[in-house]
A tleap script that builds the chain and sets N, CA, C and O, in Angstrom:
source leaprc.protein.ff14SB
mol = sequence {
  NMET ALA GLN VAL LEU ALA LEU ILE ASP ASP
  LEU PHE PHE GLN ALA LYS LEU ILE GLU THR
  ALA LYS GLN LEU GLY ILE GLU VAL ARG VAL
  CYS GLY THR PRO ASP ALA LEU VAL ALA GLU
  ALA ALA LYS ALA ALA PRO LYS LEU LEU VAL
  VAL ASP LEU ASN ALA ARG ASN ALA PRO LEU
  ASP ALA ILE GLU ARG LEU LYS SER VAL ALA
  ARG GLY ILE PRO LEU VAL ALA PHE LEU SER
  HIE VAL GLN VAL ASP LEU ALA GLU ARG ALA
  ARG ALA ALA GLY CYS SER GLU VAL MET PRO
  ARG SER GLN PHE THR ARG ASP LEU ALA THR
  ILE LEU SER ARG ALA LYS SER GLU CPHE
}
set mol.1.N position { -56.550 194.340 38.524 }
set mol.1.CA position { -56.962 196.427 38.512 }
set mol.1.C position { -56.280 195.958 40.510 }
set mol.1.O position { -56.733 195.397 41.508 }
set mol.2.N position { -55.257 196.507 40.168 }
set mol.2.CA position { -54.223 196.589 41.830 }
set mol.2.C position { -55.126 197.078 42.596 }
set mol.2.O position { -55.872 197.811 41.946 }
set mol.3.N position { -55.509 196.984 44.096 }
set mol.3.CA position { -56.241 197.772 45.399 }
set mol.3.C position { -55.218 198.183 45.492 }
set mol.3.O position { -55.200 198.570 44.324 }
set mol.4.N position { -53.941 198.573 45.982 }
set mol.4.CA position { -53.138 199.972 46.347 }
set mol.4.C position { -52.098 199.859 45.148 }
set mol.4.O position { -51.569 198.856 44.668 }
set mol.5.N position { -51.953 201.408 44.763 }
set mol.5.CA position { -51.342 202.080 43.926 }
set mol.5.C position { -50.669 202.489 45.138 }
set mol.5.O position { -51.146 202.428 46.271 }
set mol.6.N position { -49.069 203.076 44.681 }
set mol.6.CA position { -48.074 203.251 45.138 }
set mol.6.C position { -47.287 204.118 44.642 }
set mol.6.O position { -47.586 204.038 43.450 }
set mol.7.N position { -46.483 204.899 44.719 }
set mol.7.CA position { -45.254 206.126 44.154 }
set mol.7.C position { -44.379 206.137 45.674 }
set mol.7.O position { -44.469 206.627 46.800 }
set mol.8.N position { -43.430 205.189 44.821 }
set mol.8.CA position { -42.285 204.858 45.968 }
set mol.8.C position { -40.815 204.879 45.502 }
set mol.8.O position { -40.041 204.096 46.053 }
set mol.9.N position { -40.402 205.625 44.631 }
set mol.9.CA position { -38.917 204.935 44.416 }
set mol.9.C position { -37.470 204.566 44.765 }
set mol.9.O position { -36.388 204.445 44.191 }
set mol.10.N position { -38.068 204.430 46.172 }
set mol.10.CA position { -36.863 204.130 46.937 }
set mol.10.C position { -37.370 202.404 47.232 }
set mol.10.O position { -38.519 202.238 47.640 }
set mol.11.N position { -36.521 201.240 47.022 }
set mol.11.CA position { -36.256 200.280 46.443 }
set mol.11.C position { -36.234 199.534 48.149 }
set mol.11.O position { -36.703 198.399 48.239 }
set mol.12.N position { -35.849 200.009 49.054 }
set mol.12.CA position { -35.981 199.314 50.299 }
set mol.12.C position { -37.641 198.879 50.648 }
set mol.12.O position { -38.206 197.911 51.158 }
set mol.13.N position { -38.178 200.625 49.859 }
set mol.13.CA position { -39.918 200.263 50.799 }
set mol.13.C position { -41.375 200.239 49.460 }
set mol.13.O position { -42.590 200.425 49.394 }
set mol.14.N position { -40.216 199.882 48.601 }
set mol.14.CA position { -41.077 199.596 47.670 }
set mol.14.C position { -40.899 197.645 48.146 }
set mol.14.O position { -41.964 197.106 48.447 }
set mol.15.N position { -39.777 196.861 48.177 }
set mol.15.CA position { -40.502 195.436 48.234 }
set mol.15.C position { -40.486 195.379 49.645 }
set mol.15.O position { -40.220 194.263 50.091 }
set mol.16.N position { -40.838 196.872 51.029 }
set mol.16.CA position { -41.181 195.628 51.873 }
set mol.16.C position { -42.814 196.314 51.524 }
set mol.16.O position { -43.610 195.994 52.407 }
set mol.17.N position { -43.348 197.066 50.561 }
set mol.17.CA position { -44.687 197.113 50.207 }
set mol.17.C position { -45.061 196.387 49.750 }
set mol.17.O position { -46.268 196.422 49.989 }
set mol.18.N position { -44.876 195.724 49.239 }
set mol.18.CA position { -44.528 194.384 48.468 }
set mol.18.C position { -44.674 192.834 48.508 }
set mol.18.O position { -45.149 191.935 47.814 }
set mol.19.N position { -43.794 193.049 50.087 }
set mol.19.CA position { -44.158 191.592 50.357 }
set mol.19.C position { -44.893 192.149 51.229 }
set mol.19.O position { -45.959 191.546 51.356 }
set mol.20.N position { -44.808 192.877 51.767 }
set mol.20.CA position { -46.410 193.183 53.189 }
set mol.20.C position { -47.799 192.364 51.991 }
set mol.20.O position { -48.274 191.229 51.961 }
set mol.21.N position { -48.010 193.409 51.292 }
set mol.21.CA position { -49.432 193.000 50.547 }
set mol.21.C position { -49.486 191.932 49.965 }
set mol.21.O position { -50.509 191.363 49.586 }
set mol.22.N position { -48.390 191.582 49.851 }
set mol.22.CA position { -48.036 190.143 48.956 }
set mol.22.C position { -48.795 188.836 50.001 }
set mol.22.O position { -49.610 188.033 49.546 }
set mol.23.N position { -48.259 188.847 51.653 }
set mol.23.CA position { -48.404 188.177 52.794 }
set mol.23.C position { -49.947 188.414 53.121 }
set mol.23.O position { -50.592 187.434 53.492 }
set mol.24.N position { -50.585 189.660 53.007 }
set mol.24.CA position { -51.766 189.772 53.125 }
set mol.24.C position { -53.080 189.046 52.562 }
set mol.24.O position { -54.072 188.548 53.094 }
set mol.25.N position { -52.495 189.264 50.824 }
set mol.25.CA position { -53.558 188.663 49.045 }
set mol.25.C position { -54.042 190.075 48.762 }
set mol.25.O position { -55.133 190.416 48.304 }
set mol.26.N position { -53.249 190.654 49.044 }
set mol.26.CA position { -53.495 192.166 47.911 }
set mol.26.C position { -52.562 192.381 46.755 }
set mol.26.O position { -51.339 192.240 46.725 }
set mol.27.N position { -53.153 192.645 46.081 }
set mol.27.CA position { -52.394 193.658 45.007 }
set mol.27.C position { -51.852 194.399 44.608 }
set mol.27.O position { -52.551 195.219 44.012 }
set mol.28.N position { -50.810 194.599 44.606 }
set mol.28.CA position { -50.469 196.421 44.695 }
set mol.28.C position { -49.670 196.868 43.461 }
set mol.28.O position { -48.675 196.272 43.050 }
set mol.29.N position { -49.916 197.386 43.203 }
set mol.29.CA position { -49.036 198.158 42.066 }
set mol.29.C position { -48.063 199.298 42.159 }
set mol.29.O position { -48.585 200.325 42.592 }
set mol.30.N position { -46.799 199.389 41.869 }
set mol.30.CA position { -45.995 200.486 42.736 }
set mol.30.C position { -45.837 201.868 41.204 }
set mol.30.O position { -46.593 202.834 41.306 }
set mol.31.N position { -45.611 201.857 40.907 }
set mol.31.CA position { -45.655 203.547 39.965 }
set mol.31.C position { -44.247 203.914 39.889 }
set mol.31.O position { -43.643 203.611 40.918 }
set mol.32.N position { -43.464 204.529 38.902 }
set mol.32.CA position { -42.616 205.119 39.165 }
set mol.32.C position { -42.273 206.364 39.532 }
set mol.32.O position { -41.388 206.737 40.302 }
set mol.33.N position { -43.693 207.459 38.404 }
set mol.33.CA position { -43.174 208.965 38.197 }
set mol.33.C position { -45.098 208.645 38.755 }
set mol.33.O position { -45.814 207.654 38.899 }
set mol.34.N position { -45.263 210.293 38.926 }
set mol.34.CA position { -46.767 210.869 39.217 }
set mol.34.C position { -47.417 210.917 38.174 }
set mol.34.O position { -48.619 211.161 38.287 }
set mol.35.N position { -46.608 210.612 36.254 }
set mol.35.CA position { -47.874 210.309 35.421 }
set mol.35.C position { -48.528 208.780 35.515 }
set mol.35.O position { -49.709 208.443 35.429 }
set mol.36.N position { -47.457 208.062 35.700 }
set mol.36.CA position { -47.855 206.985 35.176 }
set mol.36.C position { -48.622 206.548 37.045 }
set mol.36.O position { -49.337 205.553 37.154 }
set mol.37.N position { -48.394 207.209 37.966 }
set mol.37.CA position { -49.258 207.228 38.970 }
set mol.37.C position { -51.243 207.513 39.129 }
set mol.37.O position { -52.056 206.748 39.647 }
set mol.38.N position { -51.483 208.787 38.512 }
set mol.38.CA position { -51.991 209.672 38.030 }
set mol.38.C position { -53.583 209.068 36.967 }
set mol.38.O position { -54.798 209.267 36.981 }
set mol.39.N position { -52.442 208.160 36.050 }
set mol.39.CA position { -53.164 207.398 34.718 }
set mol.39.C position { -53.350 206.110 35.395 }
set mol.39.O position { -54.397 205.553 35.725 }
set mol.40.N position { -52.396 205.827 35.506 }
set mol.40.CA position { -53.481 203.505 36.709 }
set mol.40.C position { -54.801 204.197 37.408 }
set mol.40.O position { -56.011 204.027 37.258 }
set mol.41.N position { -53.764 205.317 38.493 }
set mol.41.CA position { -56.005 205.130 39.552 }
set mol.41.C position { -56.958 205.761 38.690 }
set mol.41.O position { -58.035 205.167 38.647 }
set mol.42.N position { -56.812 207.465 37.536 }
set mol.42.CA position { -58.112 206.729 36.742 }
set mol.42.C position { -58.244 205.806 35.978 }
set mol.42.O position { -59.319 206.080 35.445 }
set mol.43.N position { -57.876 204.827 35.513 }
set mol.43.CA position { -58.309 203.122 34.691 }
set mol.43.C position { -58.725 202.344 35.972 }
set mol.43.O position { -59.803 201.783 36.171 }
set mol.44.N position { -57.565 202.432 36.866 }
set mol.44.CA position { -57.401 201.204 37.308 }
set mol.44.C position { -58.578 201.177 38.998 }
set mol.44.O position { -59.055 200.108 39.379 }
set mol.45.N position { -58.874 202.675 39.858 }
set mol.45.CA position { -59.515 202.756 40.876 }
set mol.45.C position { -59.660 201.881 41.994 }
set mol.45.O position { -60.547 201.216 42.528 }
set mol.46.N position { -57.712 202.294 42.231 }
set mol.46.CA position { -57.567 201.247 43.127 }
set mol.46.C position { -58.739 201.223 45.014 }
set mol.46.O position { -59.949 201.376 44.850 }
set mol.47.N position { -58.289 201.059 46.342 }
set mol.47.CA position { -59.199 201.377 46.956 }
set mol.47.C position { -58.143 202.121 47.965 }
set mol.47.O position { -58.672 202.593 48.971 }
set mol.48.N position { -56.717 202.297 47.840 }
set mol.48.CA position { -56.174 202.676 48.691 }
set mol.48.C position { -55.507 203.462 47.045 }
set mol.48.O position { -55.672 203.333 45.833 }
set mol.49.N position { -54.478 204.520 48.276 }
set mol.49.CA position { -53.932 205.315 47.090 }
set mol.49.C position { -52.447 205.412 48.132 }
set mol.49.O position { -52.794 206.030 49.138 }
set mol.50.N position { -50.856 205.003 48.246 }
set mol.50.CA position { -49.612 205.357 49.035 }
set mol.50.C position { -48.507 206.078 48.303 }
set mol.50.O position { -47.992 205.671 47.262 }
set mol.51.N position { -48.134 207.390 49.061 }
set mol.51.CA position { -47.476 208.603 48.155 }
set mol.51.C position { -46.449 208.182 49.661 }
set mol.51.O position { -46.816 207.586 50.673 }
set mol.52.N position { -45.549 208.555 49.439 }
set mol.52.CA position { -43.831 208.112 49.545 }
set mol.52.C position { -43.183 209.669 49.053 }
set mol.52.O position { -42.630 210.061 48.025 }
set mol.53.N position { -43.626 210.419 50.562 }
set mol.53.CA position { -43.451 212.294 50.575 }
set mol.53.C position { -42.243 212.721 49.727 }
set mol.53.O position { -42.507 213.678 49.000 }
set mol.54.N position { -41.239 212.350 49.652 }
set mol.54.CA position { -39.864 212.128 49.186 }
set mol.54.C position { -39.223 211.517 48.024 }
set mol.54.O position { -38.001 211.588 47.893 }
set mol.55.N position { -39.933 210.945 47.207 }
set mol.55.CA position { -40.076 210.443 46.511 }
set mol.55.C position { -39.487 211.162 44.929 }
set mol.55.O position { -40.100 212.213 44.737 }
set mol.56.N position { -38.872 210.978 44.233 }
set mol.56.CA position { -37.450 212.441 43.517 }
set mol.56.C position { -38.602 212.738 42.508 }
set mol.56.O position { -38.160 213.605 41.754 }
set mol.57.N position { -39.858 212.422 42.154 }
set mol.57.CA position { -40.059 213.428 40.541 }
set mol.57.C position { -41.975 213.892 41.644 }
set mol.57.O position { -43.057 213.415 41.984 }
set mol.58.N position { -41.175 215.033 41.695 }
set mol.58.CA position { -43.077 215.871 42.411 }
set mol.58.C position { -44.304 215.010 42.526 }
set mol.58.O position { -45.230 214.885 41.725 }
set mol.59.N position { -44.115 214.450 43.681 }
set mol.59.CA position { -45.311 213.642 44.445 }
set mol.59.C position { -46.568 214.976 45.123 }
set mol.59.O position { -47.762 214.787 45.359 }
set mol.60.N position { -45.789 216.242 45.291 }
set mol.60.CA position { -47.275 216.677 45.738 }
set mol.60.C position { -47.944 217.298 44.721 }
set mol.60.O position { -48.966 217.956 44.912 }
set mol.61.N position { -47.275 217.082 43.315 }
set mol.61.CA position { -47.677 217.495 42.340 }
set mol.61.C position { -49.336 215.775 42.024 }
set mol.61.O position { -50.560 215.892 41.956 }
set mol.62.N position { -48.589 214.720 41.947 }
set mol.62.CA position { -49.281 213.921 41.741 }
set mol.62.C position { -50.499 213.880 43.118 }
set mol.62.O position { -51.592 213.326 43.002 }
set mol.63.N position { -50.141 214.415 44.082 }
set mol.63.CA position { -51.607 214.520 44.962 }
set mol.63.C position { -52.252 215.053 44.483 }
set mol.63.O position { -53.236 214.526 43.964 }
set mol.64.N position { -51.985 216.533 44.411 }
set mol.64.CA position { -53.377 217.866 43.698 }
set mol.64.C position { -53.477 216.836 42.422 }
set mol.64.O position { -54.251 216.007 42.902 }
set mol.65.N position { -53.116 216.269 40.811 }
set mol.65.CA position { -53.612 215.984 40.167 }
set mol.65.C position { -54.547 214.924 40.290 }
set mol.65.O position { -55.502 214.834 39.517 }
set mol.66.N position { -54.163 213.424 41.994 }
set mol.66.CA position { -54.887 212.235 42.033 }
set mol.66.C position { -56.607 213.479 42.328 }
set mol.66.O position { -57.718 213.066 41.994 }
set mol.67.N position { -56.454 214.557 42.813 }
set mol.67.CA position { -58.233 214.830 43.667 }
set mol.67.C position { -59.146 214.306 42.419 }
set mol.67.O position { -60.194 213.661 42.457 }
set mol.68.N position { -58.327 214.845 41.181 }
set mol.68.CA position { -59.759 214.723 39.974 }
set mol.68.C position { -59.683 213.854 39.271 }
set mol.68.O position { -60.056 214.003 38.107 }
set mol.69.N position { -59.143 212.555 39.745 }
set mol.69.CA position { -59.189 211.190 39.445 }
set mol.69.C position { -60.180 210.315 40.224 }
set mol.69.O position { -61.300 209.850 40.012 }
set mol.70.N position { -59.149 210.289 41.359 }
set mol.70.CA position { -59.415 210.078 41.876 }
set mol.70.C position { -60.251 209.638 43.364 }
set mol.70.O position { -59.928 208.547 43.833 }
set mol.71.N position { -61.000 210.212 43.897 }
set mol.71.CA position { -61.856 211.415 44.492 }
set mol.71.C position { -62.486 210.375 44.532 }
set mol.71.O position { -62.779 209.655 43.577 }
set mol.72.N position { -62.919 210.122 46.455 }
set mol.72.CA position { -63.056 209.101 46.942 }
set mol.72.C position { -62.385 207.987 47.268 }
set mol.72.O position { -62.934 207.051 47.849 }
set mol.73.N position { -61.370 207.988 46.986 }
set mol.73.CA position { -59.901 207.447 47.458 }
set mol.73.C position { -59.614 207.650 48.330 }
set mol.73.O position { -59.870 208.756 48.805 }
set mol.74.N position { -58.995 206.805 48.963 }
set mol.74.CA position { -57.461 207.208 50.617 }
set mol.74.C position { -56.502 207.209 50.816 }
set mol.74.O position { -55.919 206.182 51.163 }
set mol.75.N position { -55.837 208.516 50.667 }
set mol.75.CA position { -54.315 208.767 50.259 }
set mol.75.C position { -54.056 208.975 51.450 }
set mol.75.O position { -54.479 209.748 52.310 }
set mol.76.N position { -52.980 207.847 51.376 }
set mol.76.CA position { -51.913 207.337 52.878 }
set mol.76.C position { -50.251 208.214 52.310 }
set mol.76.O position { -49.585 207.375 51.703 }
set mol.77.N position { -49.767 209.116 52.351 }
set mol.77.CA position { -48.681 209.532 52.091 }
set mol.77.C position { -47.491 209.200 53.933 }
set mol.77.O position { -47.851 209.134 55.109 }
set mol.78.N position { -46.045 209.078 53.252 }
set mol.78.CA position { -45.655 209.332 53.922 }
set mol.78.C position { -44.149 210.135 54.774 }
set mol.78.O position { -44.758 210.467 55.791 }
set mol.79.N position { -43.426 210.384 54.901 }
set mol.79.CA position { -41.940 210.747 55.413 }
set mol.79.C position { -41.341 211.380 55.990 }
set mol.79.O position { -41.402 212.189 55.064 }
set mol.80.N position { -40.755 211.867 56.688 }
set mol.80.CA position { -39.586 211.935 57.559 }
set mol.80.C position { -39.929 212.848 58.814 }
set mol.80.O position { -40.021 214.073 58.905 }
set mol.81.N position { -40.117 211.637 59.932 }
set mol.81.CA position { -40.513 212.855 60.897 }
set mol.81.C position { -40.254 214.348 60.989 }
set mol.81.O position { -41.081 215.215 61.270 }
set mol.82.N position { -38.670 214.539 60.640 }
set mol.82.CA position { -38.767 216.574 60.673 }
set mol.82.C position { -39.652 217.109 59.838 }
set mol.82.O position { -39.834 218.325 59.768 }
set mol.83.N position { -40.129 216.449 59.299 }
set mol.83.CA position { -40.253 217.445 57.520 }
set mol.83.C position { -42.364 217.912 58.199 }
set mol.83.O position { -43.425 217.372 57.886 }
set mol.84.N position { -42.076 219.043 59.115 }
set mol.84.CA position { -42.750 219.578 59.629 }
set mol.84.C position { -44.124 220.326 58.150 }
set mol.84.O position { -45.246 219.848 57.985 }
set mol.85.N position { -43.490 221.613 57.267 }
set mol.85.CA position { -43.912 221.870 56.557 }
set mol.85.C position { -44.109 221.060 55.318 }
set mol.85.O position { -44.999 221.480 54.579 }
set mol.86.N position { -43.508 220.052 54.953 }
set mol.86.CA position { -44.458 219.057 54.098 }
set mol.86.C position { -45.120 218.453 54.582 }
set mol.86.O position { -45.882 218.093 53.684 }
set mol.87.N position { -45.520 217.895 55.717 }
set mol.87.CA position { -46.570 216.908 55.896 }
set mol.87.C position { -47.648 217.760 55.576 }
set mol.87.O position { -48.423 217.322 54.725 }
set mol.88.N position { -48.051 219.659 56.391 }
set mol.88.CA position { -49.105 220.574 55.854 }
set mol.88.C position { -49.032 220.485 54.911 }
set mol.88.O position { -49.201 219.287 55.140 }
set mol.89.N position { -48.853 220.575 53.039 }
set mol.89.CA position { -48.645 220.661 52.254 }
set mol.89.C position { -48.838 219.675 51.951 }
set mol.89.O position { -49.851 219.969 51.318 }
set mol.90.N position { -48.754 218.551 51.811 }
set mol.90.CA position { -49.383 216.738 51.187 }
set mol.90.C position { -50.508 217.786 52.098 }
set mol.90.O position { -50.813 218.922 51.735 }
set mol.91.N position { -50.958 217.183 53.194 }
set mol.91.CA position { -52.608 217.513 53.891 }
set mol.91.C position { -53.097 218.589 52.573 }
set mol.91.O position { -53.741 218.169 51.612 }
set mol.92.N position { -52.891 219.282 52.645 }
set mol.92.CA position { -53.665 220.644 51.792 }
set mol.92.C position { -53.924 220.374 50.482 }
set mol.92.O position { -54.954 220.655 49.869 }
set mol.93.N position { -52.246 219.411 49.777 }
set mol.93.CA position { -52.816 219.632 49.057 }
set mol.93.C position { -54.369 217.757 48.882 }
set mol.93.O position { -54.843 217.468 47.783 }
set mol.94.N position { -54.681 217.073 49.982 }
set mol.94.CA position { -55.524 216.226 49.522 }
set mol.94.C position { -55.506 214.776 49.987 }
set mol.94.O position { -56.337 213.908 49.719 }
set mol.95.N position { -53.934 214.627 51.052 }
set mol.95.CA position { -53.760 213.577 51.443 }
set mol.95.C position { -54.631 212.948 52.113 }
set mol.95.O position { -55.065 212.722 50.984 }
set mol.96.N position { -55.457 212.340 52.935 }
set mol.96.CA position { -56.763 212.039 53.855 }
set mol.96.C position { -55.341 211.233 54.631 }
set mol.96.O position { -55.853 210.129 54.817 }
set mol.97.N position { -53.514 211.073 55.335 }
set mol.97.CA position { -53.737 210.400 56.077 }
set mol.97.C position { -51.636 210.476 56.076 }
set mol.97.O position { -51.019 209.456 55.770 }
set mol.98.N position { -50.749 212.006 56.514 }
set mol.98.CA position { -49.077 211.717 56.771 }
set mol.98.C position { -49.244 211.689 57.932 }
set mol.98.O position { -49.992 212.110 58.815 }
set mol.99.N position { -47.715 210.637 57.633 }
set mol.99.CA position { -47.706 209.915 58.870 }
set mol.99.C position { -45.610 209.368 59.045 }
set mol.99.O position { -45.035 208.485 58.408 }
set mol.100.N position { -45.217 209.988 59.755 }
set mol.100.CA position { -43.891 209.551 59.760 }
set mol.100.C position { -43.480 208.226 59.227 }
set mol.100.O position { -44.149 207.204 59.377 }
set mol.101.N position { -42.032 208.315 58.424 }
set mol.101.CA position { -42.040 206.986 58.041 }
set mol.101.C position { -41.938 205.529 58.764 }
set mol.101.O position { -42.056 204.326 58.531 }
set mol.102.N position { -41.628 206.492 59.838 }
set mol.102.CA position { -41.346 205.266 60.702 }
set mol.102.C position { -43.041 204.491 61.366 }
set mol.102.O position { -43.107 203.337 61.791 }
set mol.103.N position { -44.043 205.300 61.309 }
set mol.103.CA position { -45.090 204.869 62.344 }
set mol.103.C position { -45.343 203.743 60.356 }
set mol.103.O position { -45.235 202.524 60.225 }
set mol.104.N position { -45.588 204.522 59.506 }
set mol.104.CA position { -46.042 203.307 58.104 }
set mol.104.C position { -45.172 202.440 57.648 }
set mol.104.O position { -45.453 201.583 56.810 }
set mol.105.N position { -43.987 202.605 58.195 }
set mol.105.CA position { -43.290 200.975 58.510 }
set mol.105.C position { -43.977 200.203 59.105 }
set mol.105.O position { -44.534 199.237 58.584 }
set mol.106.N position { -44.062 200.644 60.767 }
set mol.106.CA position { -44.629 200.213 62.034 }
set mol.106.C position { -46.209 199.761 61.566 }
set mol.106.O position { -46.644 198.971 62.405 }
set mol.107.N position { -47.359 200.067 60.301 }
set mol.107.CA position { -48.310 199.784 60.902 }
set mol.107.C position { -48.817 199.278 59.082 }
set mol.107.O position { -49.935 199.242 58.568 }
set mol.108.N position { -47.421 198.946 58.499 }
set mol.108.CA position { -47.890 198.763 57.210 }
set mol.108.C position { -49.156 197.978 56.651 }
set mol.108.O position { -50.018 198.197 55.800 }
set mol.109.N position { -48.831 196.895 57.596 }
set mol.109.CA position { -50.114 195.607 57.388 }
set mol.109.C position { -51.561 196.514 57.400 }
set mol.109.O position { -52.615 196.332 56.790 }
set mol.110.N position { -51.125 197.616 58.407 }
set mol.110.CA position { -52.959 197.680 58.989 }
set mol.110.C position { -53.137 198.174 57.777 }
set mol.110.O position { -53.874 197.696 56.915 }
set mol.111.N position { -52.404 199.231 57.678 }
set mol.111.CA position { -52.827 200.019 56.505 }
set mol.111.C position { -53.338 199.516 55.417 }
set mol.111.O position { -54.523 199.815 55.268 }
set mol.112.N position { -52.748 198.667 54.357 }
set mol.112.CA position { -53.315 197.676 53.787 }
set mol.112.C position { -54.199 197.207 53.274 }
set mol.112.O position { -54.755 197.178 52.176 }
set mol.113.N position { -54.298 196.702 54.534 }
set mol.113.CA position { -55.704 195.834 55.104 }
set mol.113.C position { -56.699 196.640 55.022 }
set mol.113.O position { -57.733 195.973 54.997 }
set mol.114.N position { -56.901 197.726 54.969 }
set mol.114.CA position { -57.774 199.113 54.796 }
set mol.114.C position { -58.401 198.856 53.202 }
set mol.114.O position { -59.457 199.398 52.878 }
set mol.115.N position { -57.788 198.144 52.433 }
set mol.115.CA position { -57.663 198.451 51.320 }
set mol.115.C position { -58.595 197.042 51.058 }
set mol.115.O position { -59.302 196.896 50.061 }
set mol.116.N position { -58.451 196.022 52.166 }
set mol.116.CA position { -59.321 194.850 51.340 }
set mol.116.C position { -60.669 194.837 52.401 }
set mol.116.O position { -61.092 193.706 52.163 }
set mol.117.N position { -61.250 195.196 53.043 }
set mol.117.CA position { -61.706 195.466 54.312 }
set mol.117.C position { -62.918 197.338 54.441 }
set mol.117.O position { -64.119 197.420 54.184 }
set mol.118.N position { -61.944 198.534 54.924 }
set mol.118.CA position { -62.767 199.092 54.830 }
set mol.118.C position { -63.344 200.078 53.946 }
set mol.118.O position { -64.361 200.770 54.012 }
set mol.119.N position { -62.214 199.923 52.915 }
set mol.119.CA position { -62.773 200.541 51.622 }
set mol.119.C position { -63.501 200.391 50.797 }
set mol.119.O position { -63.605 201.231 49.903 }
savepdb mol mol.pdb
quit
């Protein structure tokens, strides 16, 4: 069972997420589609969900659908810092935290560490 599930289709960020998680001893699974993320969250009970709001496959839809299967699981989303409207829609859809991509990258180890300690 993965401690962290992620919807990220950008290969650069997938690699960064996987490598950082590996260094921290955290198991992460990257899902390629919202359907896969929702299905995996329903059966795996992860400690943390991560969503790239710029993913090609309807990330907001995935967030909405996660409400029914992943209650109480923190969901961190990231996007370009200029996408203010998208950030607000993500918060309204149920994201625990929405942050610029630069902050997500800078704080990735801290964010992932929460899957081990806080949650």
